[in-house]
N, CA, C and O atoms as CSV, one atom per row, in Angstrom:
chain,resi,resn,atom,element,x,y,z
A,1,MET,N,N,-8.626,-11.018,14.344
A,1,MET,CA,C,-7.820,-9.816,14.667
A,1,MET,C,C,-6.734,-9.568,13.716
A,1,MET,O,O,-6.391,-8.400,13.532
A,2,ILE,N,N,-6.099,-10.602,13.033
A,2,ILE,CA,C,-5.277,-10.333,12.052
A,2,ILE,C,C,-5.812,-9.793,10.766
A,2,ILE,O,O,-5.138,-9.034,10.069
A,3,GLY,N,N,-6.960,-10.160,10.460
A,3,GLY,CA,C,-7.623,-9.620,9.239
A,3,GLY,C,C,-7.978,-8.207,9.494
A,3,GLY,O,O,-8.041,-7.430,8.541
A,4,ALA,N,N,-8.217,-7.806,10.712
A,4,ALA,CA,C,-8.546,-6.301,11.101
A,4,ALA,C,C,-7.317,-5.504,10.825
A,4,ALA,O,O,-7.343,-4.473,10.153
A,5,LEU,N,N,-6.217,-6.015,11.370
A,5,LEU,CA,C,-4.981,-5.229,11.209
A,5,LEU,C,C,-4.442,-5.102,9.796
A,5,LEU,O,O,-3.843,-4.131,9.333
A,6,LEU,N,N,-4.758,-6.267,9.169
A,6,LEU,CA,C,-4.254,-6.144,7.649
A,6,LEU,C,C,-5.154,-5.177,6.894
A,6,LEU,O,O,-4.709,-4.519,5.953
A,7,THR,N,N,-6.453,-5.083,7.312
A,7,THR,CA,C,-7.364,-4.160,6.608
A,7,THR,C,C,-7.125,-2.666,6.913
A,7,THR,O,O,-7.388,-1.767,6.115
A,8,ILE,N,N,-6.622,-2.495,8.094
A,8,ILE,CA,C,-6.219,-1.072,8.492
A,8,ILE,C,C,-5.046,-0.869,7.805
A,8,ILE,O,O,-4.990,0.212,7.218
A,9,GLY,N,N,-3.926,-1.721,7.689
A,9,GLY,CA,C,-2.709,-1.493,6.858
A,9,GLY,C,C,-3.014,-1.190,5.360
A,9,GLY,O,O,-2.386,-0.341,4.727
A,10,LEU,N,N,-4.046,-1.963,4.822
A,10,LEU,CA,C,-4.301,-1.743,3.452
A,10,LEU,C,C,-5.058,-0.387,3.187
A,10,LEU,O,O,-4.841,0.314,2.198
A,11,ILE,N,N,-5.980,-0.088,4.187
A,11,ILE,CA,C,-6.493,1.335,4.018
A,11,ILE,C,C,-5.475,2.510,4.144
A,11,ILE,O,O,-5.620,3.549,3.501
A,12,ALA,N,N,-4.401,2.290,5.032
A,12,ALA,CA,C,-3.279,3.132,5.147
A,12,ALA,C,C,-2.480,3.335,3.827
A,12,ALA,O,O,-2.097,4.441,3.444
A,13,ALA,N,N,-2.234,2.002,3.075
A,13,ALA,CA,C,-1.527,2.053,2.051
A,13,ALA,C,C,-2.138,2.717,0.758
A,13,ALA,O,O,-1.457,3.342,-0.056
A,14,VAL,N,N,-3.455,2.521,0.664
A,14,VAL,CA,C,-4.309,3.193,-0.315
A,14,VAL,C,C,-4.295,4.617,-0.086
A,14,VAL,O,O,-4.102,5.377,-1.035
A,15,GLY,N,N,-4.505,5.106,1.237
A,15,GLY,CA,C,-4.589,6.537,1.511
A,15,GLY,C,C,-3.198,7.261,1.194
A,15,GLY,O,O,-3.151,8.434,0.824
A,16,MET,N,N,-2.019,6.418,1.381
A,16,MET,CA,C,-0.830,7.032,1.063
A,16,MET,C,C,-0.610,6.997,-0.462
A,16,MET,O,O,0.105,7.851,-0.985
A,17,LEU,N,N,-1.148,6.124,-1.118
A,17,LEU,CA,C,-1.184,6.151,-2.621
A,17,LEU,C,C,-1.984,7.320,-3.282
A,17,LEU,O,O,-1.583,7.915,-4.283
A,18,ILE,N,N,-2.957,7.548,-2.738
A,18,ILE,CA,C,-3.732,8.733,-3.113
A,18,ILE,C,C,-3.071,10.137,-2.850
A,18,ILE,O,O,-3.084,11.078,-3.644
A,19,VAL,N,N,-2.493,10.119,-1.605
A,19,VAL,CA,C,-1.695,11.551,-1.320
A,19,VAL,C,C,-0.559,11.517,-2.073
A,19,VAL,O,O,-0.309,12.611,-2.580
A,20,CYS,N,N,0.368,10.481,-2.374
A,20,CYS,CA,C,1.568,10.558,-3.123
A,20,CYS,C,C,1.202,10.837,-4.652
A,20,CYS,O,O,1.883,11.599,-5.338
A,21,ALA,N,N,0.119,10.191,-5.120
A,21,ALA,CA,C,-0.302,10.532,-6.410
A,21,ALA,C,C,-0.684,11.975,-6.717
A,21,ALA,O,O,-0.322,12.551,-7.743
A,22,LEU,N,N,-1.468,12.544,-5.730
A,22,LEU,CA,C,-1.708,13.949,-5.763
A,22,LEU,C,C,-0.550,14.613,-5.780
A,22,LEU,O,O,-0.314,15.306,-6.770
A,23,THR,N,N,0.325,14.551,-4.799
A,23,THR,CA,C,1.656,15.245,-4.701
A,23,THR,C,C,2.382,15.248,-6.003
A,23,THR,O,O,2.749,16.297,-6.532
A,24,TRP,N,N,2.581,14.099,-6.504
A,24,TRP,CA,C,3.178,13.787,-7.756
A,24,TRP,C,C,2.775,14.790,-8.952
A,24,TRP,O,O,3.567,15.452,-9.623
A,25,ALA,N,N,1.353,14.757,-9.072
A,25,ALA,CA,C,0.690,15.737,-10.153
A,25,ALA,C,C,0.728,17.082,-9.861
A,25,ALA,O,O,0.714,17.872,-10.805
A,26,ILE,N,N,0.775,17.492,-8.721
A,26,ILE,CA,C,0.934,18.792,-8.390
A,26,ILE,C,C,2.316,19.322,-8.499
A,26,ILE,O,O,2.516,20.440,-8.972
A,27,ALA,N,N,3.231,18.594,-8.097
A,27,ALA,CA,C,4.657,18.813,-8.171
A,27,ALA,C,C,5.111,18.881,-9.661
A,27,ALA,O,O,5.878,19.769,-10.034
A,28,SER,N,N,4.655,17.981,-10.459
A,28,SER,CA,C,5.022,18.020,-11.903
A,28,SER,C,C,4.472,19.315,-12.468
A,28,SER,O,O,5.229,20.068,-13.082
A,29,LEU,N,N,3.236,19.603,-12.298
A,29,LEU,CA,C,2.813,20.751,-13.040
A,29,LEU,C,C,3.409,22.078,-12.455
A,29,LEU,O,O,3.491,23.099,-13.137
A,30,SER,N,N,3.822,22.003,-11.146
A,30,SER,CA,C,4.410,23.365,-10.783
A,30,SER,C,C,6.069,23.355,-11.148
A,30,SER,O,O,6.796,24.329,-10.952
A,31,GLY,N,N,6.491,22.147,-11.680
A,31,GLY,CA,C,7.824,22.166,-11.980
A,31,GLY,C,C,8.736,21.977,-10.916
A,31,GLY,O,O,9.888,22.393,-11.040
A,32,ALA,N,N,8.320,21.328,-9.753
A,32,ALA,CA,C,9.250,20.955,-8.762
A,32,ALA,C,C,9.577,19.544,-8.921
A,32,ALA,O,O,8.918,18.640,-8.407
A,33,TRP,N,N,10.709,19.362,-9.716
A,33,TRP,CA,C,11.011,18.140,-10.100
A,33,TRP,C,C,11.642,17.077,-9.164
A,33,TRP,O,O,11.637,15.873,-9.420
A,34,HIS,N,N,12.164,17.613,-8.096
A,34,HIS,CA,C,12.700,16.881,-6.953
A,34,HIS,C,C,11.607,16.315,-6.082
A,34,HIS,O,O,11.698,15.207,-5.552
A,35,SER,N,N,10.542,17.140,-5.950
A,35,SER,CA,C,9.408,16.666,-5.167
A,35,SER,C,C,8.511,15.816,-5.790
A,35,SER,O,O,7.710,15.110,-5.179
A,36,ALA,N,N,8.653,15.880,-7.270
A,36,ALA,CA,C,7.887,14.912,-8.173
A,36,ALA,C,C,8.557,13.548,-8.075
A,36,ALA,O,O,7.894,12.518,-7.950
A,37,ALA,N,N,9.777,13.562,-8.131
A,37,ALA,CA,C,10.583,12.253,-8.065
A,37,ALA,C,C,10.394,11.545,-6.765
A,37,ALA,O,O,10.302,10.318,-6.718
A,38,ARG,N,N,10.330,12.383,-5.606
A,38,ARG,CA,C,10.008,11.913,-4.304
A,38,ARG,C,C,8.690,11.246,-4.094
A,38,ARG,O,O,8.499,10.258,-3.385
A,39,ALA,N,N,7.754,11.938,-4.831
A,39,ALA,CA,C,6.292,11.524,-4.709
A,39,ALA,C,C,6.102,10.275,-5.556
A,39,ALA,O,O,5.314,9.415,-5.162
A,40,ARG,N,N,6.782,10.115,-6.713
A,40,ARG,CA,C,6.690,9.021,-7.540
A,40,ARG,C,C,7.205,7.761,-6.894
A,40,ARG,O,O,6.677,6.665,-7.081
A,41,ALA,N,N,8.353,7.979,-6.054
A,41,ALA,CA,C,8.982,6.862,-5.250
A,41,ALA,C,C,7.746,6.416,-4.325
A,41,ALA,O,O,7.442,5.226,-4.245
A,42,GLY,N,N,7.068,7.382,-3.653
A,42,GLY,CA,C,6.058,7.142,-2.668
A,42,GLY,C,C,5.035,6.367,-3.294
A,42,GLY,O,O,4.611,5.360,-2.728
A,43,VAL,N,N,4.576,6.744,-4.447
A,43,VAL,CA,C,3.616,5.808,-5.127
A,43,VAL,C,C,4.085,4.352,-5.171
A,43,VAL,O,O,3.411,3.442,-4.690
A,44,LEU,N,N,5.280,4.168,-5.775
A,44,LEU,CA,C,5.709,2.918,-5.843
A,44,LEU,C,C,5.803,2.097,-4.590
A,44,LEU,O,O,5.458,0.916,-4.540
A,45,VAL,N,N,6.318,2.826,-3.518
A,45,VAL,CA,C,6.292,2.163,-2.152
A,45,VAL,C,C,4.938,1.760,-1.681
A,45,VAL,O,O,4.740,0.687,-1.110
A,46,ALA,N,N,3.979,2.664,-1.935
A,46,ALA,CA,C,2.621,2.548,-1.607
A,46,ALA,C,C,1.935,1.343,-2.311
A,46,ALA,O,O,1.105,0.633,-1.742
A,47,LEU,N,N,2.289,1.193,-3.416
A,47,LEU,CA,C,1.675,0.076,-4.313
A,47,LEU,C,C,2.478,-1.234,-4.084
A,47,LEU,O,O,1.895,-2.295,-4.307
A,48,GLY,N,N,3.777,-1.251,-3.655
A,48,GLY,CA,C,4.297,-2.432,-3.113
A,48,GLY,C,C,3.717,-2.778,-1.657
A,48,GLY,O,O,3.439,-3.950,-1.405
A,49,GLY,N,N,3.553,-1.892,-0.811
A,49,GLY,CA,C,2.983,-2.258,0.411
A,49,GLY,C,C,1.515,-2.724,0.341
A,49,GLY,O,O,1.084,-3.583,1.110
A,50,ALA,N,N,0.774,-2.142,-0.586
A,50,ALA,CA,C,-0.589,-2.616,-0.703
A,50,ALA,C,C,-0.732,-4.110,-1.271
A,50,ALA,O,O,-1.637,-4.875,-0.939
A,51,ALA,N,N,0.311,-4.415,-2.190
A,51,ALA,CA,C,0.363,-5.904,-2.656
A,51,ALA,C,C,0.914,-6.629,-1.653
A,51,ALA,O,O,0.420,-7.753,-1.557
A,52,LEU,N,N,1.865,-6.345,-0.784
A,52,LEU,CA,C,2.330,-7.126,0.200
A,52,LEU,C,C,1.292,-7.493,1.252
A,52,LEU,O,O,1.112,-8.630,1.690
A,53,ILE,N,N,0.635,-6.398,1.601
A,53,ILE,CA,C,-0.598,-6.691,2.547
A,53,ILE,C,C,-1.647,-7.425,2.020
A,53,ILE,O,O,-2.247,-8.201,2.764
A,54,GLY,N,N,-1.997,-7.296,0.754
A,54,GLY,CA,C,-3.064,-8.058,0.201
A,54,GLY,C,C,-2.494,-9.697,0.156
A,54,GLY,O,O,-3.212,-10.675,0.362
A,55,GLY,N,N,-1.298,-9.730,-0.105
A,55,GLY,CA,C,-0.806,-11.218,-0.264
A,55,GLY,C,C,-0.844,-11.670,1.222
A,55,GLY,O,O,-1.257,-12.806,1.455
A,56,ALA,N,N,-0.470,-10.922,2.178
A,56,ALA,CA,C,-0.315,-11.375,3.601
A,56,ALA,C,C,-1.691,-11.815,4.096
A,56,ALA,O,O,-1.792,-12.750,4.890
A,57,LEU,N,N,-2.744,-11.152,3.637
A,57,LEU,CA,C,-3.968,-11.468,4.093
A,57,LEU,C,C,-4.388,-12.908,3.484
A,57,LEU,O,O,-4.815,-13.801,4.216
A,58,ALA,N,N,-4.248,-13.047,2.227
A,58,ALA,CA,C,-4.445,-14.420,1.488
A,58,ALA,C,C,-3.563,-15.578,2.094
A,58,ALA,O,O,-4.004,-16.714,2.267
A,59,TRP,N,N,-2.256,-15.182,2.407
A,59,TRP,CA,C,-1.396,-16.135,2.992
A,59,TRP,C,C,-1.961,-16.469,4.505
A,59,TRP,O,O,-1.983,-17.654,4.838
A,60,THR,N,N,-2.351,-15.613,5.295
A,60,THR,CA,C,-2.846,-15.878,6.547
A,60,THR,C,C,-4.057,-16.700,6.504
A,60,THR,O,O,-4.156,-17.734,7.165
A,61,ASN,N,N,-4.992,-16.250,5.727
A,61,ASN,CA,C,-6.281,-17.089,5.379
A,61,ASN,C,C,-5.895,-18.560,5.220
A,61,ASN,O,O,-6.392,-19.452,5.907
A,62,TRP,N,N,-4.969,-18.756,4.259
A,62,TRP,CA,C,-4.535,-20.260,3.842
A,62,TRP,C,C,-3.874,-20.926,4.927
A,62,TRP,O,O,-3.986,-22.141,5.090
A,63,LEU,N,N,-3.138,-20.131,5.736
A,63,LEU,CA,C,-2.541,-20.875,7.009
A,63,LEU,C,C,-3.562,-21.355,7.942
A,63,LEU,O,O,-3.536,-22.474,8.456
A,64,VAL,N,N,-4.565,-20.369,8.165
A,64,VAL,CA,C,-5.688,-20.740,9.155
A,64,VAL,C,C,-6.470,-21.878,8.630
A,64,VAL,O,O,-6.863,-22.741,9.415
A,65,HIS,N,N,-6.722,-21.949,7.393
A,65,HIS,CA,C,-7.359,-23.024,6.814
A,65,HIS,C,C,-6.765,-24.345,6.842
A,65,HIS,O,O,-7.364,-25.385,7.118
A,66,THR,N,N,-5.358,-24.210,6.490
A,66,THR,CA,C,-4.496,-25.522,6.677
A,66,THR,C,C,-4.304,-26.008,8.043
A,66,THR,O,O,-4.145,-27.203,8.292
A,67,GLY,N,N,-4.319,-25.063,8.951
A,67,GLY,CA,C,-4.234,-25.541,10.335
A,67,GLY,C,C,-5.330,-25.953,10.794
A,67,GLY,O,O,-5.184,-26.794,11.681
A,68,SER,N,N,-6.620,-25.636,10.483
A,68,SER,CA,C,-7.665,-26.303,10.927
A,68,SER,C,C,-7.979,-27.727,10.627
A,68,SER,O,O,-8.654,-28.435,11.374
A,69,THR,N,N,-7.410,-28.149,9.394
A,69,THR,CA,C,-7.427,-29.516,8.877
A,69,THR,C,C,-6.438,-30.456,9.383
A,69,THR,O,O,-6.388,-31.642,9.057
A,70,LEU,N,N,-5.589,-29.822,10.264
A,70,LEU,CA,C,-4.512,-30.852,10.801
A,70,LEU,C,C,-5.045,-31.565,11.993
A,70,LEU,O,O,-4.359,-32.413,12.563
């Protein structure tokens, strides 16, 4: 169940990464610098979230493996 929730979270983070990257590109081309800066921040947050979720999945698998050997 934990793996499924983390997978859904990772899919959401990657989806937001795509949306923010597209918004950043469109806002930069249209000259909307404030929107481009906000979209750039969104890209960084989405990347950080994806990294944390990926690390959480690895950590959870390690805990399950360690717990089964006790």
